[in-house]
C-alpha angles and dihedrals in degrees: 000000000000125000090249092051089055090046092051089049091050091051092045092234099126094091091235097110094076093044100055119102090189117090121211122172122200116193117194121207092218103190095043091050092047091053090047091052093046095051095037088071097030093124094048108019122187114243134184125221090269090060095250115149102236099178095108097052091040096053091040092053093049090049090049092052091046091054095046090050094046104041103021092214120206091196129038142174137171120213126201132188120243125220091243119107118259135215088268091061089050092051095045120019093200093057107134088344092135095059120112120242114270110272110262094235091051090052089055090049098050094080088055090054088054090047089055088056091048091049090055089046092243114156111245115212127194119168118187113232095025134080125233092256090058092052092046091046090053093047092046091051092049090048092051090053089054092050094251123145111232133199117195109207110206142115089226113111091201090081089074087090089067097054116119140153089287101027121073134184117225115192111191116229123255125198109314092353111095122218117273129215109196126196129174096284091046091054094046090051095044095047095035094229133131097225135030092235089064092067091083089050091056091044092048093054097045096039125211120264092194091061095032092242105158104210114178115318114245094022115109132178098282094046091047091052092051093048093051091045088055101038103025099225144015091257093051091046092053092045090053097038091128087072090063117091133211130003093335090069092056091046090055092047093048093047099037095126092040091056092052091045091050092052089049091051096050094046112101114229111237097183104069110154102248125178090205136112124208091246089060086071096052109133116250132192113279121260095248098189091050092049093047091052093046094047089049092052093048091040094236089156097152090051091047093052091044093054102033103024113193090355089071114083107203107232119211133175100270122218121205105233101142131267127112095250095051094047094045092052093240123145117215131188138197088273096066104030120086111239141157113217116170141183125238108200101149132065091244092053092048092049091051089052092050092050091049091053091047093050091049092050092217136054141170119238136190126182122212111208140179092243143358093254106102092199099057107019124109123225110247095181149330123237119202128189122186101166131022114279092009128092148129135236120215113198117213111211118209119268134021095339090068089057091050091052091048089052089055090057096041096092092051094046093046095045105115092201096062121079119230119209125193148129112263092358091180090076094051091045092050093048090051091047090057087051091053098256119125109205111215138176134064112328127211111189111188092200092059093039091053091051090056100038101037106016094170093064126087111251105222114121092238094052095046090048091057096040097046107022103029089236133127114210126218107271117237089235089069086067105037106015131238122319114281142074093312096055114120129219120244089251088066094051121107108267095229092049091047090049092054092046098045099042090045089060092050090045092050091050090052093051092045090052090056091052096043096051089066093044091051090054093047092050093046090238097118094096092049090052095046099041100037120007100044093045091052095057096079091036092057091044090053092047091052091050095046095045123200129293112228135199103236094193093054091047090051090057091048090047093053092049092050091048090057091049091047091053091050092047091048091056091049091049091053089051092052091045091050093226141053118261141159107273089196092058110093092198094051093043090049092051091052096045102038105025108030100030096026093219 
């Protein structure tokens, strides 16, 4: 299946929805999935130019697309909790009382998650007095009665009690934990029960720390499973409590009412009063204009291009720097902009290029390399731009010829009177240092200049080109393909394609430099750039190359101290988890954090 086929299916524009006799309902636990998305990227959240944390809507959208592609639902609904108290709060005042307040940035993001649902034309349900799992439980029960297969999309393990022959629990993956699709046999095996209805009995006895449901003190998961296996249900266990021996008997007697209350609290209500018919949940084609606008606001440009292809116009925060294209809001590409990008493959052509750069007194450069490791990469080629829309690519063959070509450029690169322009010059300078060439002269790095002059903008070359020049560069994937086993190296790329790509980067940096010089002056940041930032570029490159000398003895003392702290922390973690497990096992850690503790 092609990418566009998948996109059409995600948007519901294939025309197949009305033709299918099969009925598949997907129910999304909106708030749980939003929390999951927010904390999945907590160490590296996605932000738009306005400073809004967009992790929750981004992960939610990707999960939504994954589900549509996998299950091809004919009916959909997303259910969200409301801030109103529920019947569980009325029955037990401490229900969820220990939970922290929703993070402020997640609260800001929740409306965008709802807008994603609305953009995909997914009904959004919120019923005061009931939690999302109650509403989903009711909908799933109604769907089963109508012969509809249902998938409940949630990270919450409590939904296992709703699984049946036609109702499945799908728990999206997180980090090292893969996604899980649970049917009846999976739940029986996982919970070690004979019947699905016994899941709530096990949960009632063991309690749930994430919801502050007490259970019976001293009874954990394994003990609860054994007791239910022996006595069938909480009620039967309490009726036959005299058959229990030792301290456990007294615990059950002392916490008789608490055990029954806990079972009541964990039981999902399947009889929520809903004014909704199954056909109200039939999936409809997405509202493409609404999604495009939302993706533009959240800066989900990759998603927009994935779903809409050329019909999606990537929106960036534009900066007025002059130029008809930029001011008119148009986006141009290499296909519709006049340019002269040449190849220099002979010594005479290379010398002519060097002389032109020397005469100009300034040039933009961009190295193409086999990897991003300056120490080990090989130079594939050097792109040079001296004037806007004009530049030359110098290919570096493998072997000794590459060294000879680099020697030809050494005097130019090491000339302290000639300015070098580039984007992230530290990388190019470090690569050349490892090749024995010391770049000298004034340096104008467009990445650093953009940080000072327009700090609200992202600093990738592609983004700045669109924001400041109204120009969309050739993506690297056009040359080498998407990431994965089939991705090529730059050495395998077609030389003409590589020339266009490489020189375009140098050309864009040159044009950005022209625009940024004025912005630096206007923002009174020129002196900071000249006196601090530019001077630090070669210093940082030298530091990275030299490395850091360490005191091995001192580090050994620190290591021993940390080992002691780690051992103490590991014991404390096991106490909090209620069971021993391998902290170095991603799967075991994931199970404890996301399944048992519901973090």
